[in-house]
Each structure stands twice: as C-alpha cells, then as structure tokens.
C-alpha positions in Angstrom: 13.9 7.6 -12.8 11.0 5.3 -12.1 8.7 3.9 -14.8 5.8 2.3 -12.9 2.6 0.6 -14.1 -0.6 2.2 -12.9 -2.9 0.0 -10.8 -5.8 2.5 -10.3 -6.8 6.1 -10.6 -9.2 8.0 -8.4 -9.7 11.2 -10.4 -12.2 12.7 -7.8 -9.6 12.5 -5.1 -6.6 13.1 -7.3 -4.9 9.8 -6.3 -3.0 7.4 -8.6 -1.8 4.0 -7.3 1.0 2.1 -8.9 1.2 -1.7 -8.9 4.8 -1.7 -7.8 6.5 0.7 -5.3 8.8 3.5 -6.5 12.5 3.6 -5.5 11.9 7.1 -3.9 8.9 8.9 -2.4 6.4 9.9 -5.1 3.9 11.8 -2.9 3.4 15.6 -2.7 6.0 17.6 -0.9 7.0 21.3 -0.8 10.3 20.5 -2.6 9.0 18.4 -5.5 7.1 20.1 -8.3 4.9 17.2 -9.5 3.7 19.1 -12.5 7.2 19.1 -14.0 8.6 15.8 -12.6 5.9 13.3 -13.4 4.1 12.2 -16.6 1.9 9.4 -17.8 2.6 7.4 -20.9 0.5 5.2 -23.1 -2.9 6.9 -22.5 -5.1 7.3 -25.5 -6.6 10.5 -24.2 -3.1 12.1 -24.3 -2.4 11.2 -27.9 -2.4 14.8 -29.1 0.5 15.5 -31.5 2.4 13.9 -34.5 5.0 11.3 -33.5 3.1 10.0 -30.5 1.7 6.5 -30.1 -0.4 4.4 -27.7 -0.4 0.6 -27.5 -3.5 -1.1 -26.2 -2.1 -4.6 -25.4 -5.4 -6.1 -24.3 -7.2 -5.1 -27.6 -4.0 -5.7 -29.7 -4.2 -2.2 -31.2 -1.6 0.4 -31.9 -2.8 4.0 -32.2 -0.2 6.1 -34.1 -0.3 9.8 -35.0 2.3 9.8 -37.8 4.8 12.6 -38.3 4.0 12.8 -42.0 0.8 12.3 -44.0 0.9 8.5 -43.6 2.9 6.2 -41.4 5.9 4.5 -43.0 6.4 0.8 -43.7 9.0 0.3 -41.0 6.8 0.4 -37.8 8.2 -1.8 -35.1 6.5 -2.5 -31.8 8.8 -3.3 -28.8 8.1 -6.5 -26.9 10.7 -6.2 -24.2 9.7 -5.0 -20.7 13.4 -4.9 -19.7 16.4 -4.4 -21.9 19.3 -4.1 -19.4 19.3 -4.6 -15.6 22.2 -3.6 -13.4 22.3 -4.9 -9.8 24.8 -4.6 -7.0 25.4 -3.1 -3.6 27.5 0.0 -2.8 30.1 0.3 0.0 29.0 2.1 3.1 30.8 5.2 2.0 29.3 5.0 -1.5 32.6 4.9 -3.4 32.7 1.3 -4.6 30.9 -2.0 -4.7 30.8 -4.3 -1.7 30.2 -7.3 -3.9 30.0 -7.7 -7.6 26.6 -7.2 -9.1 25.2 -8.6 -12.3 24.6 -7.1 -15.7 22.1 -8.9 -17.8 20.6 -8.3 -21.2 17.2 -9.7 -22.1 16.2 -10.4 -25.6 
C-alpha cells in the first residue's frame, strides 16, 4: 500500500500528481479498478460522517465530526510521519534476504 502526499490536482483533466513516486504503477489500466483501489485522506470536502477528521497543518486546525453529541476530552493528534520502517533486499529467488536490513522505530 502506498500513502503518498499530493503535489497538485488538475480537476479539469482528471489528473492528480504526487510529490513522491509510488512503489507500483498508479495509472489507469484495464486490470486496476481505481474507484475501489484508491482514496484520498485529509480533505475537508470529504468530511461527511461521524468519526472522521481532517487536520489542516498550515492553519493549525483540527476539524472533527465526533461520533457522539460532543467530542471527548481524550483527543490526541499524531505527530509522527513514520512509526516503523523495514528495509532490506530479497534474494534473487525471493525466499530470503541477501543482506540484513534494518528495523527502526521513530518516536
């Protein structure tokens, strides 16, 4: 799964550009049903049901649609962009590692 930041959107042409490349092709093909395989997060216009939220980092605002009448007192905003990273290379036959990778936790 790729979680990619959006660089720009051209709604008239139906084109979205990401600021980093995906690890697999993201363009339209006959095999991939983009309606069911892609989604956009953290867009205020898509905040449409209880339990959803959007963070506007530039304005330092959190928009929250609470699940109940009012939000609770235990709201926490994540600050990490990466929790765990696993790196390494696979053998040519794909059954093991060629050299040991790294596992790091950020926090």
